[in-house]
C-alpha positions in Angstrom: 28.2 -15.1 -61.0 25.1 -16.3 -59.2 27.2 -18.0 -56.5 29.1 -14.8 -56.0 26.0 -12.7 -55.6 24.7 -15.3 -53.1 27.9 -15.2 -51.1 27.8 -11.4 -51.0 24.2 -11.5 -49.8 25.0 -13.9 -47.1 28.0 -11.7 -46.0 25.7 -8.7 -46.0 23.1 -10.4 -43.9 25.9 -11.6 -41.6 26.9 -8.1 -40.9 23.4 -7.1 -40.1 23.0 -10.0 -37.7 26.3 -9.2 -36.1 25.0 -5.7 -35.5 22.0 -7.2 -33.8 24.2 -9.4 -31.7 26.3 -6.5 -30.6 23.3 -4.5 -29.7 22.1 -7.3 -27.5 25.4 -8.0 -25.8 25.0 -5.5 -23.0 21.7 -6.8 -21.9 23.0 -10.4 -22.0 25.6 -9.8 -19.4 24.8 -11.3 -16.0 26.1 -10.9 -12.5 27.4 -14.0 -10.9 26.0 -13.2 -7.4 22.7 -14.6 -6.3 19.9 -12.2 -7.2 16.7 -14.3 -6.8 16.2 -14.9 -10.5 16.1 -18.7 -10.0 13.1 -18.5 -7.7 9.7 -19.2 -9.2 8.3 -20.8 -12.4 10.0 -20.3 -15.7 13.5 -19.6 -14.3 15.3 -22.1 -16.6 13.3 -20.9 -19.7 14.0 -17.3 -18.8 17.7 -17.9 -18.7 17.7 -19.9 -21.9 15.6 -17.3 -23.8 17.8 -14.5 -22.5 21.0 -16.2 -23.8 20.1 -18.1 -27.0 19.9 -16.9 -30.5 21.4 -13.5 -29.9 22.7 -13.4 -33.5 19.2 -13.7 -34.8 17.7 -10.8 -32.9 18.1 -8.3 -35.7 15.6 -10.2 -37.8 13.1 -10.8 -35.0 9.9 -8.7 -34.6 10.2 -6.4 -31.6 7.7 -6.6 -28.8 7.5 -4.4 -25.7 6.2 -6.2 -22.5 5.6 -4.2 -19.4 4.9 -6.1 -16.2 3.4 -5.1 -12.9 3.0 -7.3 -9.8 0.0 -6.0 -7.7 -0.4 -7.1 -4.2 -4.2 -7.3 -3.6 -4.3 -7.0 0.2 -7.5 -6.1 2.0 -8.6 -3.5 -0.5 -7.0 -5.0 -3.6 -10.1 -6.3 -5.2 -11.6 -2.8 -5.3 -8.5 -1.6 -7.1 -8.6 -4.6 -9.4 -12.2 -3.8 -10.2 -11.3 -0.2 -10.9 -8.4 -1.3 -13.2 -10.7 -3.7 -15.1 -13.3 -0.9 -15.6 -10.5 1.4 -16.7 -9.1 -0.8 -19.4 -12.6 -1.3 -20.8 -13.3 2.4 -20.9 -14.9 4.2 -24.0 -12.8 5.0 -27.0 -10.2 2.3 -27.0 -11.3 0.2 -30.0 -10.7 1.1 -33.6 -14.4 2.2 -33.8 -14.1 4.3 -30.6 -16.2 1.9 -28.5 -15.5 0.5 -25.0 -12.9 -2.2 -24.7 -14.0 -5.8 -25.1 -12.9 -8.2 -22.4 -11.9 -11.7 -23.7 -10.1 -14.8 -22.4 -8.4 -17.9 -23.6 -11.5 -19.6 -24.9 -14.1 -16.8 -25.3 -14.4 -13.5 -27.1 -16.7 -12.2 -24.4 -15.3 -12.7 -20.9 -17.1 -12.0 -17.7 -15.1 -9.5 -15.6 -17.2 -10.0 -12.5 -16.7 -13.8 -12.6 -12.9 -13.3 -13.0 -12.8 -11.0 -10.0 -14.9 -13.4 -8.0 -12.5 -16.2 -8.7 -9.6 -13.9 -7.6 -11.3 -13.0 -4.3 -8.7 -14.9 -2.2 -5.7 -14.2 -4.3 -2.6 -12.7 -2.7 -1.4 -10.9 -5.8 -2.1 -10.3 -9.5 0.0 -9.8 -12.6 -0.8 -7.1 -15.1 0.9 -6.9 -18.5 0.9 -4.6 -21.4 2.0 -6.3 -24.6 2.7 -4.2 -27.7 4.2 -5.6 -30.9 6.2 -2.9 -32.8 4.2 -3.7 -35.9 1.0 -4.3 -34.0 -0.9 -2.2 -36.6 -0.3 -5.1 -39.1 -2.7 -7.3 -37.0 -6.4 -7.0 -38.0 -7.1 -8.6 -34.6 -4.7 -8.9 -31.7 -6.6 -11.7 -29.9 -4.9 -14.7 -31.7 -1.5 -13.1 -30.9 -2.3 -12.6 -27.2 -3.8 -16.1 -26.9 -0.7 -17.7 -28.5 1.6 -15.7 -26.1 -0.4 -16.8 -23.1 -0.6 -20.4 -24.2 3.2 -20.4 -24.6 3.5 -18.9 -21.2 1.5 -21.7 -19.8 3.8 -24.2 -21.4 6.9 -22.4 -20.1 5.5 -22.1 -16.5 4.1 -25.6 -16.4 0.6 -24.6 -15.3 -2.8 -23.4 -16.7 -3.3 -19.7 -16.3 -6.5 -17.8 -15.5 -6.4 -14.5 -17.4 -8.5 -11.9 -19.2 -7.4 -9.2 -21.7 -8.5 -6.1 -23.6 -7.0 -4.8 -26.8 -6.5 -1.0 -27.2 -6.2 0.8 -30.5 -6.4 4.4 -29.2 -2.7 5.1 -29.4 0.0 5.1 -32.1 0.9 1.5 -31.1 -2.0 -1.0 -30.7 -1.4 -3.0 -27.5 -3.1 -5.4 -25.1 -3.8 -5.2 -21.4 -3.7 -8.6 -19.7 -4.8 -9.3 -16.1 -3.5 -12.7 -14.8 -4.6 -14.2 -11.5 -1.8 -15.0 -9.0 -2.8 -18.6 -8.6 -1.7 -21.7 -10.5 -3.9 -24.6 -11.6 -3.6 -26.2 -8.2 -4.8 -23.2 -6.3 -1.3 -22.3 -5.0 0.3 -18.8 -5.3 1.7 -18.3 -8.8 5.3 -17.3 -8.5 7.0 -16.4 -11.8 10.8 -16.2 -11.9 12.2 -12.7 -12.3 14.3 -13.8 -15.3 11.2 -15.0 -17.1 9.5 -11.7 -16.4 12.5 -9.7 -17.5 13.5 -11.7 -20.6 11.5 -14.8 -21.3 8.0 -13.4 -21.9 9.3 -10.7 -24.2 11.4 -13.3 -26.1 8.4 -15.6 -26.5 6.2 -12.7 -27.7 8.9 -11.7 -30.2 9.1 -15.3 -31.5 5.3 -15.4 -32.0 5.1 -12.0 -33.7 8.0 -13.1 -36.0 6.1 -16.3 -36.8 2.9 -14.4 -37.5 4.4 -11.5 -39.5 7.6 -13.1 -40.8 11.2 -12.0 -40.0 12.2 -8.5 -40.6 13.7 -8.0 -44.1 17.3 -6.8 -44.6 16.0 -3.5 -45.7 13.8 -3.1 -42.6 16.8 -4.0 -40.4 19.2 -1.6 -42.0 16.6 1.2 -42.1 15.8 0.9 -38.4 19.5 0.8 -37.4 20.4 3.8 -39.4 17.3 5.7 -38.2 18.5 5.2 -34.6 21.8 6.9 -35.4 20.1 10.3 -35.6 17.4 9.7 -33.0 16.9 12.2 -30.1 16.0 9.4 -27.7 17.5 6.4 -26.0 18.3 3.7 -28.6 19.7 0.2 -28.7 23.0 1.7 -29.9 23.2 3.9 -26.8 22.7 0.9 -24.6 25.4 -0.9 -26.5 27.8 2.0 -26.1 27.1 2.3 -22.4 27.7 -1.4 -22.0 31.1 -1.1 -23.8 32.2 2.0 -21.9 34.7 1.7 -19.0 34.4 3.1 -15.5 35.3 6.6 -16.8 32.6 6.3 -19.4 35.2 6.2 -22.2 34.4 4.2 -25.3 36.1 3.8 -28.7 34.3 4.1 -32.0 35.8 0.8 -33.2 34.3 -2.6 -33.9 35.4 -5.7 -35.8 32.3 -5.4 -38.0 32.5 -2.4 -40.4 28.7 -1.9 -40.4 28.5 -1.8 -36.6 31.5 0.6 -36.5 29.7 2.9 -38.9 26.7 2.9 -36.6 28.8 3.6 -33.5 30.7 6.4 -35.2 27.6 8.1 -36.5 25.8 7.8 -33.2 28.7 9.2 -31.2 28.8 12.2 -33.6 25.1 12.8 -32.9 25.6 12.5 -29.1 28.5 15.0 -29.4 26.2 17.4 -31.2 23.7 17.0 -28.4 26.3 17.7 -25.8 26.1 14.1 -24.4 29.5 12.9 -25.6 32.9 14.5 -26.1 35.7 13.3 -28.4 38.8 13.3 -26.1 41.1 11.7 -28.7 40.7 10.6 -32.3 38.1 7.8 -32.2 37.9 8.0 -28.3 34.8 9.4 -26.7 33.7 10.2 -23.1 29.9 9.7 -22.6 28.0 12.1 -20.3 27.1 10.8 -16.9 23.4 11.6 -17.4 23.3 10.3 -21.0 20.7 7.6 -20.3 18.3 9.9 -18.2 18.7 12.8 -20.7 17.9 10.7 -23.8 15.0 9.1 -22.0 13.6 12.5 -21.2 14.2 13.8 -24.7 12.3 10.8 -26.1 9.4 11.5 -23.8 9.4 15.2 -24.8 9.4 14.2 -28.5 6.4 12.0 -27.9 4.6 14.9 -26.2 5.4 17.2 -29.1 4.1 14.7 -31.7 0.9 14.1 -29.6 0.3 17.9 -29.5 0.8 18.2 -33.2 -1.5 15.3 -34.0 -4.3 16.4 -31.6 -4.2 20.1 -32.5 -4.0 19.5 -36.2 -7.1 17.1 -36.0 -9.0 20.1 -34.4 -7.6 22.7 -36.9 -5.8 24.4 -34.1 -2.2 23.5 -34.9 -0.7 27.0 -34.7 3.1 27.6 -34.7 5.5 25.3 -32.9 6.8 28.2 -30.9 3.3 28.6 -29.4 3.4 25.2 -27.7 4.4 24.8 -24.1 5.1 21.6 -22.2 4.5 21.4 -18.4 5.6 18.0 -17.2 7.9 16.5 -14.5 10.9 18.3 -16.1 9.1 21.7 -16.3 6.1 21.8 -14.0 3.5 24.5 -14.1 4.8 27.5 -12.3 1.8 29.9 -12.4 -2.0 29.7 -13.0 -3.1 28.8 -16.5 -6.6 29.7 -17.8 -7.8 28.1 -20.9 -10.0 25.7 -22.8 -9.7 21.9 -22.6 -8.7 20.5 -26.0 -8.4 16.9 -24.9 -7.4 14.6 -22.1 -5.1 11.6 -22.7 -2.7 9.1 -21.3 1.0 9.9 -21.1 1.8 6.5 -19.6 -1.0 4.0 -19.6 0.8 1.5 -17.4 1.7 4.0 -14.7 -1.7 5.7 -15.1 -0.2 9.1 -15.9 -2.6 11.5 -17.6 -2.3 14.8 -19.4 -4.4 17.7 -20.6 -3.9 19.8 -23.7 -5.2 23.3 -23.1 -5.7 26.3 -25.4 -4.6 29.1 -23.1 -5.9 32.7 -23.0 -2.2 33.6 -23.6 -2.7 32.4 -27.2 -0.5 29.3 -26.7 -1.3 25.6 -26.5 -0.2 23.9 -23.3 0.5 20.3 -22.5 0.0 19.8 -18.7 0.8 16.6 -16.9 -1.9 16.0 -14.3 -0.7 12.8 -12.6 -2.9 9.9 -11.7 -6.2 9.4 -13.5 -8.3 10.1 -10.4 -6.3 13.3 -9.6 -8.6 15.4 -11.8 -12.3 14.7 -12.5 -13.5 14.0 -16.0 -13.6 17.3 -17.9 -15.7 17.8 -21.1 -13.8 19.1 -24.1 -14.2 22.8 -24.7 -14.9 23.5 -21.0 -12.9 26.4 -19.5 -10.6 25.8 -16.5 -8.1 27.4 -14.3 -5.1 25.2 -13.6 -2.9 25.9 -10.7 0.2 24.3 -9.2 -1.1 22.2 -6.3 -0.1 23.7 -2.9 2.9 21.9 -1.5 4.6 21.8 1.9 3.4 21.4 5.5 0.2 23.2 6.0 -1.4 25.1 8.9 -3.8 22.3 9.4 -0.8 19.9 10.0 0.6 22.2 12.7 -2.8 22.3 14.4 -3.3 18.5 14.4 0.2 18.0 15.8 -0.4 20.6 18.6 -3.8 19.1 19.5 -2.3 15.5 19.6 0.7 16.7 21.7 -1.8 17.8 24.4 -3.9 14.7 24.1 -1.5 11.8 24.5 -0.6 11.6 20.8 -4.3 11.3 19.7 -6.5 13.5 17.6 -10.3 13.6 17.6 -13.1 16.2 17.4 -13.5 16.4 21.1 -9.8 17.2 21.6 -10.0 19.8 18.9 -12.9 21.5 20.7 -11.0 21.5 24.0 -8.0 23.0 22.3 -10.1 25.6 20.4 -13.6 25.9 21.8 -14.6 28.3 19.0 -13.8 25.9 16.2 -16.7 25.4 13.8 -17.8 21.9 12.7 -16.7 22.8 9.2 -13.3 23.8 10.4 -12.9 20.6 12.3 -14.0 18.7 9.2 -11.0 20.1 7.3 -8.7 18.4 9.8 -10.5 15.1 9.4 -10.3 15.3 5.6 -6.6 16.0 5.8 -6.0 12.9 8.0 -8.2 10.8 5.7 -6.1 11.8 2.7 -2.9 11.0 4.5 -4.2 7.6 5.6 -5.4 6.6 2.1 -2.1 7.6 0.5 -0.2 5.0 2.4 -0.4 4.8 6.1 1.1 8.2 7.1 -1.5 8.2 10.0 -3.7 5.5 11.6 -7.4 5.7 12.5 -8.6 3.8 15.6 -11.9 1.9 15.8 -13.5 4.7 17.9 -12.8 7.3 15.1 -9.8 8.9 16.8 -6.4 9.2 15.1 -3.0 8.1 16.3 -0.6 11.0 15.6 3.1 10.3 15.6 5.7 12.6 17.3 7.2 13.2 13.8 3.8 14.1 12.3 5.1 17.2 10.5 7.8 15.2 8.9 5.2 12.7 7.8 3.1 15.5 6.4 6.0 16.7 4.4 6.6 13.2 3.0 2.9 12.9 2.2 3.1 16.2 0.2 6.2 14.9 -1.7 4.3 11.7 -2.6 1.1 13.7 -3.5 3.1 16.0 -5.8 3.9 13.0 -8.1 0.3 11.8 -8.2 -1.4 15.2 -8.1 1.0 17.9 -9.4 -1.8 20.4 -10.2 -5.3 21.5 -9.2 -8.0 22.2 -11.7 -10.9 24.7 -11.1 -13.7 24.6 -13.6 -14.7 28.1 -14.7 -17.3 27.1 -17.2 -18.5 23.5 -17.9 -19.9 24.7 -21.2 -18.1 26.1 -24.3 -17.4 29.8 -24.6 -19.8 30.4 -27.5 -22.7 29.3 -25.2 -21.9 32.0 -22.7 -22.5 35.0 -24.9 -26.3 35.0 -24.7 -26.7 32.8 -21.6 -29.4 33.8 -19.1 -27.0 33.0 -16.2 -24.1 34.5 -14.3 -21.3 33.1 -16.5 -17.5 33.1 -16.1 -17.4 36.2 -18.4 -19.6 38.1 -15.9 -17.7 37.0 -12.8 -14.5 38.6 -14.2 -15.6 41.9 -12.8 -12.0 43.3 -12.5 -11.3 42.6 -16.2 -8.2 40.6 -15.3 -9.0 37.9 -17.9 -9.6 40.4 -20.6 -6.3 42.2 -19.7 -4.3 39.0 -19.8 -6.0 37.5 -22.9 -3.7 37.9 -25.9 -5.2 38.9 -29.2 -4.4 35.4 -30.6 -5.8 31.9 -30.5 -8.2 31.3 -27.6 -7.3 34.6 -26.1 -8.8 36.3 -29.2 -12.0 34.2 -28.8 -12.3 35.3 -25.2 -11.9 38.9 -26.0 -14.6 38.6 -28.8 -16.9 36.7 -26.5 -16.5 39.3 -23.7 -17.4 42.2 -26.1 -20.4 40.4 -27.4 -21.5 39.4 -23.8 -21.3 43.0 -22.6 -23.4 44.2 -25.6 -26.0 41.6 -24.8 -26.2 42.7 -21.2 -26.6 46.3 -22.3 -29.4 45.3 -24.7 -31.1 43.3 -22.0 -31.0 46.4 -19.7 -28.9 44.5 -17.2 -25.8 46.8 -17.6 -24.8 50.2 -18.8 -21.6 51.3 -20.7 -18.8 52.4 -18.4 -15.5 53.4 -20.0 -14.1 50.4 -21.8 -16.4 48.0 -19.9 -19.8 48.0 -18.3 -21.5 48.7 -15.0 -24.1 46.2 -13.8 -27.4 47.5 -12.8 -28.6 46.8 -9.3 -29.8 43.2 -8.9 -28.7 42.3 -12.4 -26.5 39.3 -11.4 -29.1 38.0 -9.0 -31.7 38.3 -11.7 -29.5 36.3 -14.2 -28.9 33.6 -11.6 -32.6 33.3 -10.8 -33.5 33.1 -14.5 -31.1 30.1 -15.0 -32.4 28.4 -11.8 -36.0 28.7 -12.9 -35.3 27.5 -16.4 -33.5 24.4 -15.1 -36.3 23.9 -12.6 -39.0 23.9 -15.4 -37.0 21.4 -17.4 -36.4 19.1 -14.5 -40.0 19.3 -13.3 -41.2 18.0 -16.6 -38.5 15.3 -16.7 -39.0 14.1 -13.1 -42.7 14.8 -12.8 -42.1 16.5 -9.5 -42.5 20.0 -8.1 -39.6 22.4 -7.7 -39.1 23.5 -4.1 -36.9 26.6 -4.0 -34.7 26.8 -0.9 -34.6 30.1 1.0 -31.8 31.4 3.2 -32.0 29.6 6.6 -34.3 26.8 5.4 -33.5 23.1 5.9 -32.7 21.1 2.8 -32.8 17.3 2.7 -33.2 14.4 0.3 -31.2 12.1 -1.9 -28.4 13.8 -3.9 -29.4 12.4 -7.3 -26.8 13.9 -9.7 -24.9 16.9 -10.8 -26.2 19.4 -13.3 -23.8 21.3 -15.6 -25.1 24.7 -16.7 -23.7 27.9 -18.2 -23.7 29.5 -14.8 -21.9 26.7 -13.1 -22.9 23.4 -11.5 -25.9 22.5 -9.4 -26.8 19.5 -7.2 -30.2 17.9 -7.7 -31.6 16.9 -4.3 -34.8 14.7 -4.7 -37.6 13.8 -2.3 -40.6 11.7 -2.9 -42.8 14.5 -4.5 -40.4 17.4 -5.0 -36.8 18.4 -5.7 -34.4 21.2 -5.0 -31.4 22.6 -6.8 -28.4 23.7 -4.7 -24.9 25.0 -5.6 -22.5 22.2 -6.3 -19.3 21.6 -4.3 -16.5 19.1 -5.2 -16.9 17.5 -1.8 -20.4 16.3 -2.9 -18.9 14.0 -5.6 -18.5 11.0 -3.3 -22.1 11.5 -1.9 -24.1 11.2 -5.1 -26.9 8.6 -4.5 -26.8 9.2 -0.8 -29.1 11.1 1.6 -27.9 14.6 2.4 -29.2 17.4 4.6 -28.2 20.9 5.4 -29.1 24.5 5.9 -29.4 26.9 2.9 -27.1 30.0 3.2 -26.6 32.9 0.8 -23.4 31.4 -0.5 -24.5 27.8 -0.6 -25.5 25.0 1.8 -23.9 23.9 5.1 -24.2 20.2 4.7 -24.6 17.4 7.2 -23.8 14.2 5.4 -25.4 10.9 6.3 -26.0 11.6 10.1 -29.1 13.7 10.2 -29.3 17.2 11.6 -26.5 16.7 14.1 -23.9 15.3 11.7 -20.6 16.8 10.7 -20.9 19.9 8.5 -19.4 20.7 5.2 -19.6 24.5 4.6 
C-alpha cells in the first residue's frame, strides 16, 4: 500500500513538472541564425542555463530580473548621480526611511566613491531583481550578494557594484548599479544570452536554495490561478508558442493536467473575446492577444493600487467612481482636484502617477510620465491637471522663418532683425523652446557662440519632439493651492477659493466626495469674508468690497515678512512697482495665497511672486524690475541680461 501511494505521488509530481516543462518550451526555442548572443562574457553559461533543467522549473522559485544598459557619454555621470539619489529616496525601507546603499563587503557603501570610480566608464548596467516570494526574506542583502557573487563566477571577473533594497511596493525588490568595467579595467561586455536567461536562472536557483522548492500545492495553486487571470500568463505564452501561422491551436496535450490547464485557459480567453473556438477543441487566438492581456494586467494593477491607497486614507468610495487616465485612455479635459498620493507605475522605466480626488466626486489615476515631468507635490494640495499641449507651435514656425532668412541659423540678433518690436521676454520663449528640444535628444544644435543651427525640416523635427515629449510628459500640472482646503477657509490671503470669481468651480463641483468638501469650504469662506467686512452678500454668492483682495494679499505678505524677519534676523524690504529687485534667490515659500520667492541680501530680504522658471535658479543671484503682476527677471547677467517676464 505504501509503495502504491509513493508511486502515485511520483506520478502526480511528474505531471506537475511536465506542466512546467511545457510552459517553458516556447521560451526555450532558439533561432539558428547569428544574433550576437555569443558575444561577451557568460555566453556559454547563458545558453546552458537557458536549456537545462526545464522539467524542474515548476518547483523553482520565480525571480524577475529587469536589465538596462546605460551609455554614460559626456553627461552620463550626472544621470548616474541622479539615479543613485533616486533609488535612495525617502520611504523605500520597511520603516519608511531613505534607502541604504550597500555593496559586496559593506552594509554602508559610499555612493560618491562608486561614481568617482566610474568616471571614465563607457557604460553602466542597472538591474532590478525581485523574487516572487521576496516578502519571505527578512533582509534581501544576502540574496543579492549571493546572486552577484554567482554572476562574478559565471562571467569570470570581479564586479564593482552597489545596491539598494526597496520595500515600498507589493513586491520587495533590489536596485543594483554595476560598473561597466571588469577587474582588469576593460569594458565589461555581458553576453545577451546571459542577460536574457542566465542571470534570472541563477537568481531563481539561489532563491530556491534559500527558501526551498515550491511545494506540490503551491505549484498546482499557481497554475490553476493563472487559468482565470485577466493578464498575460505563462499558459498564454505557451499557447502562443504552440499556435500555427494562422494562430490556430488545439486544446490537446499528452499530459492530462496540462490539457486541463489549456482547455480552461482557452475558455477564459474566449469569454474575454481573445480566442474563438472554430471547431471542437480547435481555437483561433486573437492577433492582439499578447498586447491586450498585458494592458489588462497593468489596468488590474492600477485598480488594486487605487483601492489600497484610497482605503488606507478612508476615501475608498464606489468602484464606479474611479477613473484611470493612462497611455490607453489619456486625460482628455482639465481635471481639478486634491492630490491623494504620488507613486511609481514602473520603477525601472521611471513612470509615475498621481491619484487625485476630483471635484467631480470621483477618484482619478493619472499617468504623469517621467519623474521630473512634474515637480514634487505635497499630499492634499489642490491642482489643475491639463493634457499637455501637443503639435507644432507658433514659436516653431517663427524660429523656422527666422532661420530661413539667416542662413539656417537662429540667434537673438536675427530675431530682432526679423521682428524689431520683439521683447526680450518673447525672444526668451524661443530660446527655452530650443533648449528643450536640444536636451530631449539632439533635435537642434547650439553653437559655441550661442546661436542655433536650424535644419530645413525643423517643423518636422518639432513634431517628432512633441511626439517624444508626449510619452515623457503627457500632462501639465498647475498648482491652485499648495496647502489643504481646510486651511483656506479663514486664511488672511487671496486663496484659490477667492480667485474663482466666476463660480465655475462651485458650479462643476458635485455634491459628492471632494466636490462636496469644496462646496462646503466655499460657503464657509464667503461667510468669513462677509464677517471680516471684505465682501457683501450678492445673490447666491458675494461681491468683494473695493480693495478687499489687495488687502488680503498684503496681510499675508506682511505676516510672512514678520515670521521671516525673526527667522533670518534681517529687515523686510517691500518692493514697489518699478523698483529694482536683486539678491540671492534663497528658496520658495508655500503659503495659502500661493507661492513666493525669498530674495536675500546681506541685511535685508524681499518676497516676490513665484514663477516655475525660477526653480532652476534657487541659490543663484537674480535681479529684475518689480511690476504689478510680478517681476521681470534678468537671470545671472546683471541689469542687461535676458528677461523672464
